[in-house]
Every structure is written in C-alpha cells, then in structure tokens.
C-alpha positions as CSV (number, residue, x, y, z in Angstrom):
1,M,-3.7,-6.6,-7.7
2,A,-0.6,-8.0,-9.4
3,A,-0.1,-11.7,-9.3
4,D,3.6,-11.4,-8.7
5,G,3.1,-11.0,-4.9
6,Y,3.5,-7.3,-4.5
7,V,1.7,-4.2,-5.4
8,A,3.4,-1.4,-7.4
9,P,2.8,2.2,-6.4
10,V,0.6,4.2,-8.6
11,V,2.8,6.3,-11.0
12,A,1.8,9.7,-12.1
13,P,0.7,9.9,-15.7
14,G,3.0,11.3,-18.2
15,G,6.0,9.2,-17.4
16,V,8.2,8.2,-14.4
17,G,9.9,11.3,-12.9
18,A,12.6,11.1,-10.3
19,K,10.2,10.9,-7.3
20,D,8.2,8.2,-8.8
21,R,11.3,6.3,-9.8
22,I,12.5,6.4,-6.3
23,L,9.2,5.1,-5.0
24,V,9.1,2.3,-7.6
25,T,12.6,1.3,-6.6
26,A,11.8,1.4,-2.9
27,N,8.7,-0.7,-3.5
28,E,10.7,-3.4,-5.2
29,L,13.6,-3.4,-2.7
30,F,11.7,-2.8,0.5
31,Y,9.3,-5.6,-0.3
32,H,11.7,-8.2,-1.5
33,E,14.7,-7.5,0.9
34,G,13.2,-5.7,3.8
35,I,13.0,-2.1,4.8
36,R,15.8,-1.9,7.2
37,A,18.1,-4.0,5.0
38,V,18.1,-1.4,2.1
39,G,20.2,1.7,2.7
40,V,19.7,5.1,1.2
41,D,22.8,4.9,-0.9
42,R,21.4,1.8,-2.7
43,L,18.1,3.4,-3.2
44,I,19.8,6.4,-4.8
45,S,22.0,4.2,-7.0
46,E,19.2,1.9,-8.2
47,S,16.8,4.8,-8.7
48,R,19.4,6.6,-10.9
49,V,19.0,9.9,-9.0
50,T,21.5,12.1,-7.3
51,K,21.8,12.3,-3.5
52,A,20.5,15.8,-3.7
53,T,17.4,14.8,-5.7
54,F,16.7,12.1,-3.2
55,Y,16.7,14.4,-0.2
56,K,14.9,17.1,-2.1
57,H,11.9,14.8,-2.6
58,F,12.0,12.8,0.7
59,G,14.4,14.5,3.2
60,A,15.0,11.2,5.0
61,K,14.5,7.4,4.6
62,D,11.6,7.4,7.0
63,T,9.7,9.8,4.8
64,L,10.2,7.4,1.9
65,I,9.1,4.5,3.9
66,V,5.8,6.2,4.7
67,G,5.5,7.1,1.1
68,Y,6.1,3.4,0.2
69,I,3.4,2.2,2.6
70,N,0.9,4.9,1.7
71,A,1.4,4.2,-2.0
72,R,0.7,0.5,-1.4
73,H,-2.4,1.4,0.5
74,E,-3.7,3.6,-2.3
75,T,-3.1,1.0,-4.8
76,V,-4.8,-1.7,-2.7
77,R,-7.7,0.5,-2.1
78,T,-8.2,1.4,-5.7
79,Q,-7.8,-2.2,-6.9
80,L,-10.1,-3.7,-4.3
81,T,-12.7,-1.2,-5.0
82,E,-12.5,-1.7,-8.7
83,L,-12.5,-5.5,-8.2
84,A,-15.7,-5.4,-6.1
85,A,-17.3,-3.0,-8.5
86,S,-16.7,-5.3,-11.4
87,E,-18.7,-8.1,-9.9
88,S,-22.5,-8.3,-10.0
89,T,-23.0,-9.2,-6.3
90,A,-21.3,-8.8,-3.0
91,E,-20.9,-12.5,-2.7
92,D,-19.1,-12.6,-6.1
93,A,-16.9,-9.7,-5.0
94,L,-15.9,-11.6,-1.8
95,Q,-15.0,-14.6,-3.8
96,A,-13.0,-12.6,-6.4
97,I,-11.1,-11.0,-3.4
98,V,-10.3,-14.5,-2.1
99,D,-9.3,-15.8,-5.5
100,N,-7.0,-12.8,-5.8
101,I,-5.3,-13.5,-2.5
102,V,-4.7,-17.1,-3.5
103,E,-3.3,-15.9,-6.8
104,Q,-0.8,-13.7,-5.0
105,T,0.3,-16.4,-2.5
106,H,1.0,-18.9,-5.2
107,S,3.4,-16.5,-7.0
108,R,7.2,-17.2,-7.0
109,R,7.7,-13.6,-6.1
110,F,5.4,-13.6,-3.1
111,R,7.1,-12.5,0.1
112,G,4.1,-12.2,2.5
113,C,2.0,-9.2,3.2
114,A,3.9,-6.0,2.8
115,F,2.0,-4.3,5.6
116,I,2.6,-7.1,8.1
117,N,6.3,-7.2,7.1
118,A,6.6,-3.5,7.6
119,A,4.9,-3.7,11.1
120,A,7.3,-6.5,12.1
121,E,10.3,-4.2,11.3
122,F,9.0,-1.4,13.5
123,P,8.3,-2.7,17.1
124,D,7.2,0.8,18.5
125,S,3.4,0.8,18.0
126,H,3.5,4.6,18.1
127,H,6.0,4.8,15.1
128,V,4.4,6.5,12.1
129,V,4.9,3.5,9.9
130,R,2.9,1.4,12.4
131,E,0.2,4.1,12.4
132,V,0.0,4.0,8.6
133,V,-0.2,0.2,8.6
134,S,-2.9,0.3,11.2
135,A,-4.9,2.9,9.2
136,H,-4.7,0.6,6.1
137,R,-5.9,-2.4,8.1
138,D,-8.8,-0.4,9.5
139,W,-9.8,0.6,6.1
140,Y,-9.5,-2.9,4.8
141,T,-11.6,-4.3,7.6
142,A,-14.3,-1.8,7.2
143,F,-14.4,-2.5,3.4
144,M,-14.9,-6.1,4.1
145,A,-17.4,-5.5,6.8
146,D,-19.5,-3.6,4.2
147,L,-19.3,-6.6,1.8
148,F,-20.4,-9.0,4.6
149,R,-23.2,-6.5,5.4
150,Q,-24.3,-6.7,1.8
151,V,-24.4,-10.5,1.7
152,G,-26.6,-10.4,4.8
153,H,-24.1,-11.7,7.5
154,P,-25.8,-11.3,10.9
155,M,-22.6,-9.9,12.4
156,P,-20.6,-8.2,9.5
157,G,-18.1,-6.7,11.7
158,D,-17.1,-9.9,13.3
159,A,-17.1,-11.6,9.9
160,A,-14.7,-8.9,8.6
161,D,-12.4,-9.4,11.6
162,E,-12.4,-13.2,11.0
163,F,-11.7,-12.6,7.3
164,M,-8.7,-10.5,8.1
165,L,-7.4,-13.2,10.4
166,L,-7.9,-15.8,7.6
167,R,-6.1,-13.4,5.1
168,D,-3.1,-12.9,7.4
169,G,-2.9,-16.5,8.1
170,A,-3.0,-17.4,4.5
171,M,-0.4,-14.9,3.6
172,S,2.0,-15.7,6.3
173,G,1.5,-19.5,6.1
174,S,1.9,-19.4,2.4
175,Y,5.2,-17.6,2.6
176,A,6.6,-19.5,5.4
177,S,5.4,-23.0,4.4
178,D,2.8,-24.5,2.0
179,P,0.8,-22.0,-0.1
180,I,-1.6,-24.7,-1.3
181,A,-2.5,-25.8,2.2
182,A,-2.7,-22.2,3.6
183,S,-4.9,-20.9,0.8
184,A,-7.1,-24.0,0.8
185,A,-7.7,-23.5,4.5
186,M,-8.6,-19.9,4.0
187,Q,-11.0,-20.8,1.2
188,R,-12.8,-23.3,3.4
189,C,-13.2,-20.9,6.2
190,V,-14.5,-18.0,4.1
191,A,-17.0,-20.5,2.7
192,R,-18.3,-21.0,6.2
193,L,-18.6,-17.3,6.7
194,L,-20.5,-17.1,3.7
195,N,-22.8,-20.0,4.8
196,E,-23.6,-18.1,7.9
197,S,-25.0,-15.3,5.7
198,H,-27.5,-17.8,4.3
199,A,-28.5,-19.4,7.5
C-alpha cells in the first residue's frame, strides 16, 4: 500500500489505455478533492480523452465512481493479502498492517480513508456506492478476523470489529488533527488486543 495516503487502481499490463487513464485520473481527483466536487468535464480533460471515449467506457459518472471504489478494493485486497503472506506469523502480519496504516496516516498527501470519505458523500445507505463500500469493509473485517483467529484470540470476530474501529479512528483522527497521537493510540489498543490472545 502506498505511503502517500492513497491507493492507485491496478493498471492493466501493457500500458495505460484510455479506460485505465480515466480510472487513474479519477483515483487522484476523487481522493484528494472529493467525488462530488469533480465534474465529468474535468475528468475528461485531465484524462486526455474525448467525451465519446469517456461515455463509451463508463456511460455515466456513477459508473466511474463504482469503478474507482472497486479498483481501490481490489488493490487493498491484493496488497493486504501479499503483506500478510510475506510475514512468518499472523502476529507479525497484524503488526505489519498496523505499521502500514501508521505510514499512510503520516504522509503529507493523506486525506483519510477513501472508503469512509466515499460513504460520507452518499447518505443513502442503499446507493450502489455505499453497497460497494460496505462489501469492502465486510471483506476487510473478515480478513482481520482470520488473522486474530490465527494468533489465538478467544473472540476473533470481536477483535476484528475493534480493530476496524481503531483503524477508522486512527485514519479520521490523523487527517482531522494529530496523526502522531491518533496512530499511537491505535498501536496501544492493538497491542492490548494481541495481549488478549496470549492470556
């Protein structure tokens, strides 16, 4: 996961075609400026595509928004899976994930969690964007529950829920206020969750 505070969508091998270029542009603008603040004309201009090309690939802005969120989910899923697999134990994997979150929150380009930001822009809980965000968070929570299960936590599902709350708080608190204090608080609380696994 990039340390610059946002995750770039996976680009297809063989170069950046028009569709990928639009996604990369959307990823940059939506994350740093907000989804609703960025209009289609600007996306077209900064992607260096024609209006016809944009609508050929996405049809409407909402389709691109869903593509943006899905691309982020796939990148996070791939990177967290690879990060966990690179560590020798589940506890080391948990610590590596925490360290990665801290690294993100301390970046100058960090603007909070892209999924929480997206959810905040779409108040209707039945909107497709909210559904994609919810599916991402369900996956993330299940992934963390499996790691807590591997370290022997007596209630891995509860531990995963608490971890997500800590992650959300660290990301929101880091962006809104003091990243050092927010990330340190998360690290202390995760250490307590791990201690529960050794009790």
